[in-house]
Every structure is written in C-alpha cells, then in structure tokens.
BAVEX-662648 format. One line per field, with one value per residue (C-alpha): residue in one letter; x, y, z. Coordinates in nm, 3 decimals, decimal comma. Layout:
REM residues N
res = c(A ...)
xx = c(X ...)
yy = c(Y ...)
zz = c(Z ...)
END
This chain:
REM residues 297
res = c(M R M Q I T R R Q R E A V A G Y L F L A P N F L G F L L F S L L P V L A S V G I S L T D W N I S G D F Q W I G L E N Y R Y M F A G D P K F Y G I L W N T F Y F T L L Y V P L V L V A S L G L A L L V N R K Y R T V V A F R F M Y F L P V V T S A V A A S M V F Q W I Y N H E F G L L N Y L L S L A G L P K V A W L T D L R V V M L S V V F V N I W K N A G K L M V I Y L A G L Q G I P R Y L Y E A A Q M D G A N P V Q Q F F K I T L P M I S P T T F F I L I T S V I D S F Q V F E I V F T L T G G G P L D A T R T L V T Y I Y D M S F T R F R M G Y A C A L A I V L F I V I F I F T L F Q F R L Q K K W V Q A D V)
xx = c(5,181 4,979 4,753 4,803 4,483 4,518 4,363 4,123 3,999 3,948 3,750 3,541 3,465 3,372 3,144 2,966 2,922 2,758 2,532 2,441 2,164 1,989 2,027 1,893 1,601 1,521 1,552 1,332 1,069 1,048 1,184 1,074 0,717 0,685 0,805 0,571 0,281 0,354 0,346 0,030 -0,145 -0,123 -0,310 -0,652 -0,571 -0,808 -0,547 -0,680 -0,683 -0,416 -0,265 -0,444 -0,249 -0,473 -0,219 -0,344 -0,707 -0,709 -0,591 -0,841 -1,123 -0,995 -1,002 -1,289 -1,510 -1,496 -1,788 -1,631 -1,270 -1,291 -1,512 -1,271 -0,974 -1,145 -1,209 -0,835 -0,746 -1,017 -0,885 -0,533 -0,651 -0,825 -0,578 -0,237 -0,292 -0,484 -0,229 0,055 -0,116 -0,216 0,130 0,308 0,067 0,131 0,507 0,494 0,281 0,522 0,841 0,870 1,089 0,814 0,829 0,501 0,585 0,710 0,368 0,201 0,442 0,362 -0,012 -0,001 0,219 0,005 -0,234 0,065 0,131 -0,240 -0,364 -0,544 -0,812 -0,869 -0,882 -1,134 -1,358 -1,351 -1,438 -1,724 -1,878 -1,791 -1,949 -2,255 -2,571 -2,792 -2,570 -2,230 -2,035 -2,011 -2,383 -2,444 -2,229 -2,415 -2,748 -2,623 -2,558 -2,904 -2,773 -2,919 -2,755 -2,527 -2,487 -2,109 -2,051 -2,353 -2,407 -2,232 -2,160 -1,951 -1,833 -1,501 -1,431 -1,497 -1,243 -0,989 -1,020 -0,943 -0,636 -0,517 -0,571 -0,372 -0,075 -0,035 0,173 0,428 0,470 0,479 0,799 0,961 0,856 0,979 1,325 1,324 1,214 1,482 1,746 1,676 1,953 1,826 2,031 1,801 1,506 1,717 1,828 1,468 1,350 1,618 1,490 1,136 0,983 0,672 0,603 0,391 0,661 0,922 0,709 0,669 1,015 1,227 1,042 0,867 1,170 1,404 1,181 1,097 1,317 1,129 0,798 0,905 0,990 0,660 0,471 0,625 0,562 0,210 0,106 0,242 0,066 -0,262 -0,264 -0,209 -0,463 -0,631 -0,669 -0,883 -1,101 -1,150 -1,238 -1,435 -1,658 -1,554 -1,547 -1,912 -2,166 -2,215 -1,835 -1,808 -1,493 -1,355 -0,997 -0,766 -0,601 -0,933 -1,048 -0,732 -0,803 -1,160 -1,055 -0,780 -0,906 -1,285 -1,339 -1,006 -0,937 -0,563 -0,474 -0,702 -0,591 -0,227 -0,318 -0,478 -0,166 0,058 -0,160 -0,144 0,235 0,248 0,021 0,235 0,553 0,416 0,305 0,639 0,835 0,616 0,686 1,062 1,047 0,868 1,088 1,342 1,074 0,996 1,240 1,542 1,820 2,095 1,966)
yy = c(-3,113 -3,018 -2,719 -2,447 -2,307 -1,951 -1,811 -1,598 -1,907 -2,095 -1,803 -1,791 -2,163 -2,128 -1,837 -2,034 -2,327 -2,098 -1,956 -2,297 -2,389 -2,056 -2,078 -2,435 -2,330 -2,044 -2,277 -2,553 -2,350 -2,026 -2,034 -2,384 -2,343 -2,015 -2,179 -2,473 -2,231 -2,068 -2,408 -2,523 -2,195 -2,307 -2,630 -2,750 -2,958 -3,059 -3,233 -3,584 -3,586 -3,556 -3,231 -3,095 -2,826 -2,531 -2,252 -1,905 -2,012 -1,953 -1,597 -1,536 -1,659 -1,450 -1,120 -1,186 -1,455 -1,464 -1,253 -1,225 -1,138 -0,762 -0,720 -0,924 -0,732 -0,408 -0,544 -0,611 -0,258 -0,110 -0,297 -0,171 0,189 0,178 -0,031 0,113 0,484 0,399 0,148 0,392 0,665 0,429 0,271 0,607 0,747 0,454 0,489 0,858 0,775 0,518 0,701 0,837 0,769 0,696 0,395 0,256 0,296 -0,065 -0,189 0,019 -0,109 -0,466 -0,395 -0,243 -0,524 -0,803 -0,829 -0,913 -1,241 -1,321 -1,581 -1,422 -1,690 -1,635 -1,258 -1,297 -1,516 -1,259 -0,981 -1,189 -1,160 -0,790 -0,720 -0,941 -0,756 -0,880 -0,917 -0,782 -0,551 -0,275 -0,255 -0,269 0,041 0,209 0,130 0,290 0,606 0,590 0,501 0,233 -0,106 -0,166 -0,495 -0,475 -0,804 -0,814 -0,451 -0,394 -0,033 -0,107 -0,467 -0,382 -0,115 -0,376 -0,613 -0,334 -0,234 -0,587 -0,601 -0,266 -0,385 -0,698 -0,537 -0,183 -0,304 -0,470 -0,156 0,052 -0,127 -0,044 0,319 0,330 0,219 0,494 0,759 0,662 0,695 1,067 1,277 1,479 1,784 1,846 1,900 2,109 2,333 2,364 2,460 2,729 2,865 2,880 2,583 2,440 2,063 2,058 2,229 1,991 1,694 1,802 1,952 1,702 1,384 1,300 1,368 1,175 0,867 0,877 0,569 0,383 0,499 0,379 0,034 0,009 0,133 -0,133 -0,419 -0,299 -0,283 -0,634 -0,764 -0,597 -0,761 -1,098 -1,062 -1,394 -1,527 -1,251 -1,214 -1,590 -1,635 -1,315 -1,302 -1,589 -1,334 -1,236 -1,097 -1,132 -1,143 -0,790 -0,878 -1,152 -1,070 -1,230 -1,462 -1,588 -1,636 -1,833 -2,051 -2,106 -2,199 -2,435 -2,609 -2,582 -2,614 -2,788 -2,571 -2,563 -2,429 -2,127 -2,073 -2,063 -1,815 -1,592 -1,625 -1,519 -1,212 -1,128 -1,154 -0,920 -0,666 -0,668 -0,636 -0,337 -0,158 -0,225 -0,104 0,207 0,288 0,242 0,483 0,745 0,713 0,967 1,236 1,204 0,969 1,143 0,889 1,119 1,174)
zz = c(-0,596 -0,293 -0,338 -0,079 0,074 0,191 0,503 0,298 0,115 0,443 0,579 0,262 0,285 0,652 0,568 0,295 0,532 0,788 0,516 0,376 0,629 0,578 0,201 0,194 0,413 0,175 -0,123 0,021 0,203 0,003 -0,351 -0,453 -0,318 -0,508 -0,830 -0,767 -0,715 -1,049 -1,216 -1,039 -1,132 -1,494 -1,423 -1,317 -1,009 -0,730 -0,506 -0,560 -0,940 -1,205 -1,326 -1,628 -1,811 -1,897 -1,947 -1,852 -1,818 -1,440 -1,491 -1,771 -1,549 -1,256 -1,446 -1,687 -1,538 -1,159 -1,028 -0,681 -0,761 -0,800 -0,496 -0,285 -0,428 -0,330 0,021 0,053 -0,061 0,161 0,464 0,390 0,345 0,682 0,879 0,787 0,872 1,190 1,320 1,249 1,449 1,730 1,766 1,755 2,012 2,244 2,196 2,285 2,586 2,730 2,632 2,985 3,287 3,539 3,768 3,639 3,271 3,246 3,354 3,085 2,822 2,924 2,917 2,568 2,437 2,585 2,283 2,063 2,246 2,261 2,015 1,720 1,736 2,109 2,060 1,779 1,993 2,273 2,031 1,891 2,237 2,268 1,928 1,985 1,885 2,168 2,477 2,370 2,597 2,337 2,275 2,651 2,693 2,408 2,576 2,899 2,700 2,543 2,199 1,969 1,930 1,634 1,446 1,445 1,262 1,030 0,925 0,592 0,688 0,997 0,974 0,806 1,067 1,336 1,181 1,138 1,503 1,623 1,400 1,534 1,892 1,812 1,636 1,772 2,068 1,841 1,633 1,953 2,057 1,722 1,747 2,106 1,994 1,732 1,982 2,232 1,961 1,914 2,076 2,370 2,276 1,979 2,213 2,450 2,165 2,043 2,391 2,411 2,077 2,220 2,036 2,204 2,231 1,915 1,713 1,855 1,755 1,392 1,344 1,539 1,636 1,308 1,084 1,314 1,324 0,952 0,878 1,152 1,008 0,664 0,798 0,985 0,678 0,456 0,700 0,784 0,419 0,360 0,672 0,576 0,233 0,402 0,684 0,757 1,113 1,261 0,950 0,921 1,289 1,345 1,037 0,808 0,528 0,571 0,565 0,189 0,138 0,280 0,475 0,253 0,155 -0,098 0,153 0,288 -0,072 -0,147 0,157 0,042 -0,310 -0,197 0,116 0,077 -0,297 -0,370 -0,676 -0,613 -0,957 -0,922 -0,562 -0,672 -0,946 -0,683 -0,468 -0,757 -0,821 -0,450 -0,462 -0,763 -0,589 -0,273 -0,482 -0,675 -0,358 -0,188 -0,490 -0,508 -0,143 -0,192 -0,484 -0,272 0,036 -0,092 -0,076 0,294 0,469 0,616 0,598 0,727 1,079)
END
C-alpha cells in the first residue's frame, strides 16, 4: 500500500532540508568545538604529545595557583567597564549628529563608518605611531599646547585608556548605523506633539528619544559587552598585553597559553571560564531589561 504524503509533510521536509546546512554548520563549527574544548580542558596536552587526563587540575591551578589569572581577569573587566559606556555614548552621539537631512550628511556617515572597514591590525599600527612617546602626533600636539609628553603605551596609568580609545574609534561607526536605524524608526508625530506641549530639545531627548531606542540600546549593550570580553586584535597588535601585563586580557592570555606555550589544556580551561563569564553577564542583562527597556514602543 503506497503511503500518501500530505502537502504539510512535504513542506516540513523542505523546511528541514533548507535548515540542514545551517544546522550542520552549527554542529561542526560551533557545538563540537565547544564540546571538544571542554574535554581538552580536562587534560594536559601540548599539541605534539599524547593526551594526559588530569581532571579538574587546570581549573584548580587557574583559581589557586596561577599568579596572573586574577590580574588578567580584572584587566578584562576593567576594559569592559571603560569601553562599553564610552562606546554607547560615542555611537549614539554620532547617530544623532548624522540623523539629519542635509546634502552632505551621507559623506559624514561614510567618514564615521570608515574605521569599521579598516583592518584592526593596520589601525593599531597607525595608532602606535600616533601614541609614540618621542615623535608621535599626539605628543606633538601636546607640546604645541605647552603640555608634557605622555607615554601612552608604556605608562600603567593611561595605557588601558589608550587601548580603549582605539577600540572605540574602530567600532563606534558600526554601532552608529544601528542607532541610526533606531532613531529613524521613531514616529515624527511624537516630536511634533512634544513641541506643541512646549518641550525643549533636551526634554524631547530624555522623554522620547531614549525610551524609544531602548530596545536598540539593549541590543548594542549586549553585543558590546560580549565583544569587549573577547577583545584581541587591537590589544595584541598595539601593546602585546604589556607593559607588565597591564593590558593583557583573557583572550590574549588564551592565545599565549595555546600558541606560545602550547598548554592547550589550560588554554581550553581559560576559554571555558570566559564562556561562563560572558553567559552570566548576558543572562544578568536579560534579567534587568524589563526594568528599563520599553518593548511596547
């Protein structure tokens, strides 16, 4: 007896077939590597040798024996605390600046977005010259103003701020585009009604603009926190984690453990801890969104 296949079943099969490539890609390039990392984190493996099962020894050493771990973890948190609020303010400011109907506004949008498509390595090399203590452009401008030179990349007091600024310069344009889309989705009649009620631009910004773009801000906040915990290229190229590990973050430490010292087991353990930290922060932000994100806008 021939089995009859209904139209709904054919559509379901077609849908699963379309989903299959994406699912296989997720399985091969995301889920399996994560599971492999968990397994490797329980071993002592140096790439060339055999796997030696050591259980939770890597984690014990990380939290109780590694003299650098807590300092590097603090550097990662410190970078996030500096970078996220500043990049939010900078990108929103740029979006407000270019959210106009002038003829030249397209040129400004292109100019602000240009750092996004610039190579992070190339940008870091340029900023190495700008930050140079002896002949850098920034210190030259300070000397013109009669101010002393600053060792931007070697002074422990300012080196993290220097790295944060480069990351903001690199990423603010990308977030500006997202904010711009949110701003252009705000109905104009809200501002017209506010103007009729006598609200000034500052009041309109805090009472209309910020609440209306709160879902956009939430999305940017989540992605920026995740990006900040995974910062690598600019830190690695600009300072290499120095001086004295002052700018070394968890990802650069993972790179050092895995591809410089070939301690793959410990590097995977660090990666798992980084994943847990990012997951906790993301979950915490999702829990808090109901208190400030206006979904019904």
